[in-house]
C-alpha positions in Angstrom: 78.0 63.9 1.5 77.6 61.3 4.3 78.4 58.6 1.7 81.9 60.0 1.2 82.6 59.5 4.9 81.5 55.8 4.9 84.1 53.0 4.8 84.0 50.3 2.1 81.2 47.7 2.4 81.7 45.1 5.1 84.6 47.0 6.6 85.4 49.7 9.2 87.8 52.5 8.8 89.9 50.6 11.5 89.9 47.6 9.1 91.1 49.8 6.2 93.8 51.3 8.4 95.0 47.8 9.5 95.3 46.7 5.8 97.7 49.5 5.0 101.4 49.0 5.2 103.1 50.0 8.3 104.8 53.0 6.6 101.5 54.3 5.3 99.7 53.7 8.6 102.4 55.6 10.5 102.2 58.5 8.1 98.5 58.9 8.8 98.8 58.5 12.6 101.6 61.1 12.5 98.9 63.6 11.5 97.2 63.2 14.8 98.0 64.7 18.1 98.6 62.1 21.0 95.2 62.8 22.5 93.5 62.5 19.0 95.2 59.2 18.3 94.0 57.8 21.7 90.4 59.1 21.0 90.5 57.6 17.5 91.3 54.2 18.8 88.0 54.1 20.7 85.9 56.2 18.2 82.7 54.2 17.3 82.6 55.8 13.8 86.1 54.2 13.1 85.2 50.9 14.6 81.8 50.5 12.9 81.5 48.6 9.6 79.8 50.5 6.9 76.6 48.7 7.4 76.5 49.7 11.1 76.6 53.4 10.4 73.7 55.7 9.6 73.0 55.3 5.9 72.9 58.3 3.5 69.7 59.6 1.9 66.4 61.2 3.1 64.9 58.4 5.1 62.6 58.3 8.1 63.0 54.7 9.2 66.3 52.8 9.1 65.5 49.1 9.3 68.6 47.2 10.4 67.7 43.7 9.6 70.5 41.2 10.4 71.4 37.9 12.0 72.3 37.3 15.6 75.6 38.8 16.7 75.8 41.2 13.7 76.1 44.2 16.2 72.6 45.6 15.7 72.3 46.8 19.4 75.8 48.1 19.3 75.0 50.2 16.3 71.6 51.4 17.5 73.0 52.4 20.9 75.8 54.4 19.3 73.4 56.0 16.8 71.1 57.2 19.6 74.0 58.4 21.7 75.5 60.3 18.9 72.0 61.9 18.0 71.8 63.3 21.5 75.4 64.4 21.7 75.1 66.2 18.5 71.9 67.9 19.6 69.7 66.3 17.0 67.7 64.5 19.5 65.9 66.3 22.3 63.1 63.9 23.2 63.7 60.4 22.0 62.3 57.0 23.0 63.3 53.3 23.0 60.8 50.5 22.7 61.8 46.9 23.4 59.8 43.7 23.4 59.8 43.3 27.2 61.1 45.2 30.2 63.8 42.6 30.7 64.9 43.1 27.1 64.9 46.8 27.5 67.2 46.8 30.6 69.4 43.8 29.6 70.1 44.7 25.9 69.2 48.4 25.2 70.6 49.9 28.5 73.0 47.5 30.1 75.2 44.8 28.7 78.1 45.3 26.5 76.1 46.9 23.7 73.7 48.9 25.9 73.6 52.7 26.0 74.8 52.9 29.6 77.8 50.8 28.7 78.8 52.6 25.5 78.1 56.3 26.2 81.3 58.2 26.7 82.2 59.6 30.1 81.7 63.1 28.9 78.1 62.4 27.8 76.6 59.5 29.9 72.9 59.8 30.7 71.4 59.3 34.1 69.0 56.4 34.3 65.9 57.5 36.3 64.2 54.1 36.9 61.1 55.6 38.6 60.3 57.8 35.6 61.3 55.2 33.0 63.6 57.6 31.2 67.3 58.6 30.6 68.3 62.2 31.1 71.3 63.3 29.2 73.8 65.9 30.3 72.3 68.5 28.0 68.9 67.8 29.7 67.5 66.1 26.6 65.6 62.9 27.5 65.0 59.3 26.2 61.7 57.8 27.3 61.6 54.0 27.8 58.6 51.7 26.7 57.9 48.1 26.0 55.5 46.5 23.5 53.7 44.8 26.4 51.9 48.1 27.2 51.4 50.1 23.9 49.0 52.6 25.5 51.8 54.1 27.5 53.1 55.6 24.3 49.8 57.6 23.8 50.5 61.3 23.9 54.2 60.9 23.1 56.1 63.6 21.2 59.4 62.3 20.0 62.1 63.2 17.4 64.1 60.0 17.5 63.2 56.4 18.2 64.9 53.1 18.6 62.7 50.0 18.1 64.6 46.9 19.3 63.5 43.4 17.9 60.3 44.8 16.5 59.4 41.4 15.0 59.2 39.9 18.5 57.0 42.6 20.0 53.9 41.3 21.7 51.4 43.9 20.5 53.3 44.9 17.4 50.7 46.8 15.4 49.3 48.7 18.4 52.7 49.7 19.6 53.9 50.7 16.2 50.8 52.8 15.5 51.2 54.6 18.8 54.9 55.4 18.0 54.1 56.7 14.5 51.5 59.0 16.0 54.0 60.3 18.5 57.0 60.6 16.2 56.4 64.2 15.4 58.8 66.5 17.5 60.9 69.0 15.7 61.7 69.6 12.0 62.9 66.1 11.2 62.2 62.7 12.8 64.1 59.5 12.5 63.6 56.0 13.7 66.0 53.0 13.7 64.6 49.5 13.9 67.0 46.7 14.8 65.9 43.2 14.5 66.4 39.6 13.5 63.4 39.3 11.1 60.3 37.3 11.2 57.7 37.3 8.3 55.1 39.3 10.2 53.1 41.8 8.1 54.8 44.9 9.5 58.3 43.6 8.6 57.1 42.8 5.1 55.6 46.3 4.8 58.9 47.9 5.9 60.9 45.9 3.4 58.4 46.9 0.6 59.0 50.6 1.5 62.7 50.3 1.1 64.0 53.1 -1.1 61.0 55.4 -0.2 60.9 56.6 3.4 62.6 53.4 4.7 66.3 52.4 4.2 66.8 48.6 4.7 70.3 47.5 5.8 70.8 43.7 5.6 73.5 41.7 7.3 74.5 38.3 8.7 76.2 37.0 11.8 79.4 36.2 9.7 80.1 39.8 9.2 81.0 40.3 12.8 82.5 36.8 13.3 85.9 38.2 14.5 84.1 39.8 17.5 82.2 36.7 18.5 83.2 34.2 21.1 84.6 30.8 20.2 81.8 29.1 22.1 79.1 31.0 20.1 80.8 30.0 16.8 81.4 26.4 17.9 78.1 25.7 19.6 75.5 28.0 18.0 76.7 28.8 14.4 77.7 25.2 13.7 74.5 23.9 15.1 72.3 26.0 12.9 74.3 26.4 9.7 72.4 25.2 6.8 69.1 25.0 8.6 66.0 27.1 8.0 66.3 28.6 11.5 69.9 29.4 10.6 68.9 31.3 7.6 66.6 33.5 9.7 68.8 33.8 12.9 72.2 33.8 11.3 71.8 35.2 7.9 68.9 37.6 8.7 66.7 36.4 6.0 62.9 37.0 6.0 61.5 33.5 5.5 58.1 33.0 4.1 55.9 30.2 5.3 57.1 26.5 5.0 55.3 24.5 2.4 53.3 21.7 4.0 53.5 23.1 7.6 50.3 22.6 9.7 50.1 26.3 10.3 51.2 29.5 8.5 51.7 33.1 9.7 48.9 34.5 7.7 46.4 32.1 9.2 47.5 33.1 12.7 47.6 36.8 11.9 44.1 36.8 10.6 42.8 35.3 13.9 44.9 37.5 16.2 43.0 39.7 18.6 43.9 42.2 21.3 41.3 41.9 24.0 40.5 38.8 26.0 36.8 37.6 26.3 35.3 35.9 29.3 36.5 32.4 29.8 34.7 29.4 31.1 37.9 27.3 31.4 41.6 28.1 31.4 44.5 25.5 31.4 48.3 25.8 31.7 49.7 23.2 29.4 53.2 21.8 29.9 55.4 19.7 27.7 58.4 19.0 29.9 61.9 18.5 28.4 63.3 15.0 28.7 66.9 16.2 28.5 69.0 18.3 30.9 72.1 20.4 30.8 73.4 23.1 28.5 71.9 21.4 25.3 68.6 20.6 27.0 65.4 21.0 25.0 62.9 23.7 26.1 60.1 23.0 28.4 56.8 24.1 26.6 54.5 26.2 28.9 51.5 27.6 27.1 48.4 29.1 28.8 45.1 28.6 26.8 41.5 29.5 27.6 38.1 28.5 26.2 35.3 31.0 25.9 31.5 30.5 25.8 31.6 30.3 22.0 33.8 27.3 22.3 36.7 29.2 20.7 40.2 28.8 22.1 42.4 31.7 23.0 46.2 31.6 23.5 47.0 33.8 26.5 50.7 33.3 27.2 53.8 31.4 26.1 56.3 31.2 29.0 58.3 28.3 27.6 62.1 28.1 27.9 65.2 26.1 28.7 64.5 25.7 32.4 65.5 23.3 35.2 62.5 21.5 36.8 62.2 23.7 39.8 62.2 26.8 37.6 59.6 25.7 35.1 57.4 24.4 38.0 57.6 27.9 39.5 56.6 29.4 36.2 53.7 27.0 35.8 52.4 27.7 39.4 52.8 31.5 38.8 50.8 31.2 35.4 48.1 29.0 37.1 47.5 31.8 39.7 47.9 34.9 37.6 45.6 33.7 34.8 43.0 32.0 37.2 43.5 28.6 35.6 41.3 25.6 36.3 44.1 23.0 36.2 47.5 22.1 34.7 47.7 19.6 31.9 51.1 17.9 31.3 52.4 15.0 29.1 52.8 12.0 31.3 55.3 10.4 28.8 57.9 13.0 29.6 58.7 12.5 33.3 55.6 10.7 34.6 54.6 11.3 38.1 57.7 13.5 38.7 55.8 16.2 36.9 53.2 16.3 39.6 55.9 16.0 42.2 57.8 19.2 41.1 54.6 21.2 40.7 53.3 20.2 44.1 56.6 21.1 45.7 55.8 24.7 44.7 52.1 24.5 45.4 50.5 21.3 46.7 46.9 22.5 46.0 47.1 22.8 42.2 45.2 20.1 40.3 47.5 18.4 37.7 46.1 16.4 34.9 48.6 14.0 33.4 47.8 12.9 29.8 49.4 10.1 27.9 49.6 10.2 24.1 48.5 7.1 22.2 49.3 8.7 18.8 52.3 10.7 17.5 53.0 14.4 17.5 51.7 15.0 14.0 48.5 13.1 14.6 47.8 15.1 17.8 48.6 18.4 16.1 46.4 17.9 13.0 43.1 18.3 14.8 44.3 21.5 16.4 45.5 22.8 13.1 42.0 22.2 11.7 40.5 24.3 14.5 42.7 27.2 13.3 41.4 26.6 9.8 37.9 26.8 11.2 38.8 30.2 12.7 38.2 28.8 16.3 41.7 29.6 17.8 42.9 33.1 18.4 46.2 34.5 19.7 45.9 37.4 22.1 49.0 39.4 21.2 52.1 38.0 19.6 54.0 34.9 20.6 56.9 34.9 18.2 58.9 31.8 19.3 55.7 29.7 19.6 54.4 30.9 16.2 57.7 30.2 14.5 57.7 26.7 15.8 54.1 26.1 14.7 54.9 27.4 11.1 57.8 25.0 10.8 55.8 22.0 12.0 55.8 19.8 8.8 54.3 16.3 8.8 56.9 13.8 7.5 59.8 15.9 8.7 59.4 15.4 12.4 62.5 13.4 13.0 63.7 12.1 16.3 65.9 15.3 16.8 63.1 17.6 16.4 61.4 18.7 19.6 58.7 21.4 19.1 58.0 21.7 22.8 56.1 25.0 22.6 53.8 23.7 19.8 53.4 20.5 21.7 52.3 22.3 24.8 49.8 24.3 22.7 48.4 21.1 21.3 48.0 19.5 24.7 46.2 22.7 26.1 43.8 23.0 23.1 43.2 19.3 23.0 42.3 19.2 26.6 39.8 22.1 26.2 38.2 21.1 22.9 39.5 18.2 20.9 39.5 15.4 23.6 40.3 12.5 21.3 42.8 9.8 21.1 44.4 10.6 24.5 44.5 8.8 27.7 44.4 10.8 30.8 46.4 9.6 33.8 46.0 10.9 37.3 44.2 14.0 38.3 45.8 15.2 41.6 45.3 18.0 44.1 47.7 17.5 47.1 46.5 18.1 50.6 50.0 18.4 51.7 53.5 17.8 50.3 53.9 14.4 51.9 50.6 12.8 50.8 48.8 13.3 47.6 45.4 11.8 47.1 44.2 11.5 43.4 40.8 13.0 42.7 40.2 10.9 39.6 42.1 8.0 38.2 41.9 6.9 34.5 39.5 9.6 33.5 38.7 9.6 29.8 39.9 12.6 27.7 
């Protein structure tokens, strides 16, 4: 029985060994040859806590739902390596949220397959073919949720889905995987994620004990392996908060009572294909702080179609220095064919136009100044969602989480919903156009001289 081989809950076999008396420990180690003792010290099966090891039972999907730093990727990488080394996997696949996540977390990094695979069984990464080829000639094909159609026609026996709740086209990608998970006599899939309350996650949890085995865990279970900086800066910052419950404890949180948006509202209006647009804007809510603890700069691309509905096309927000976020804004402006950039004048004033025009002097920048607070600006946009006039093309997890925690009356001075604020500025510019003052519209002829096109235009 697999369960007979598993260590006690929350512990590894190495933990159990360390708790023994020196005499008992020496007695056990004396049973091993020198080479076996050395191999045992690095054996992942002995290092892994019970919750990081393949669970017993007849399951198809192992949902490893846990907080940040639990060791989800470490566990999933070792699981897939072992499946190939033992000959159980002949044609597997890995699906990550983005191509950057795929390389950075699933393949490279301290918990990636290329870092953890033993020297005797390290796969070759064939970048041009998007696959790993193992020493026994079995293969692991690499995909992202950004292009679900690439999974069409797949025929896999094992799969690793990394951060499923943060996939962009989660339903389409999952459906394509399920159709392709059909190779051999048995198929298995591990899903490693910090959870969000999207429908697919709720469905997997509801299937626990049937064809799904759910393993839950928190950041604290792996605390001894986490850096002091992470514990001092991140854990202490989010302990006791709603975000901490999701990101540290790995809880699947339902919608916040009183929030201006909820996940069900957004899910019901989500679409896959973009319509024809008559106007597209890149909305920016710059951070007013700098350094390691700086707020994010909100950058959201929104379009308006002929039916006067708005469509969220991209969220490229993040903690960026001015030159970096300006480069992202310019890139989004060109790649989405935007008409102009709209940015909050209160946060940075004319410097916003300056940093954008340093990247591209010909981009029109519309500076808007808020005459009402964040909640008052957001409420009309929330009403457009209620009227089913705003749609998300794909998933934007960080933006949507921020929206669904936006509660009137709880927006204190330390709360900075920059992504949601950028969304509000963009949709307001396209449709709402109330209780805002527009500052300067500018398209620079060169970097030294900028001539405003319109000044004091009403919004």
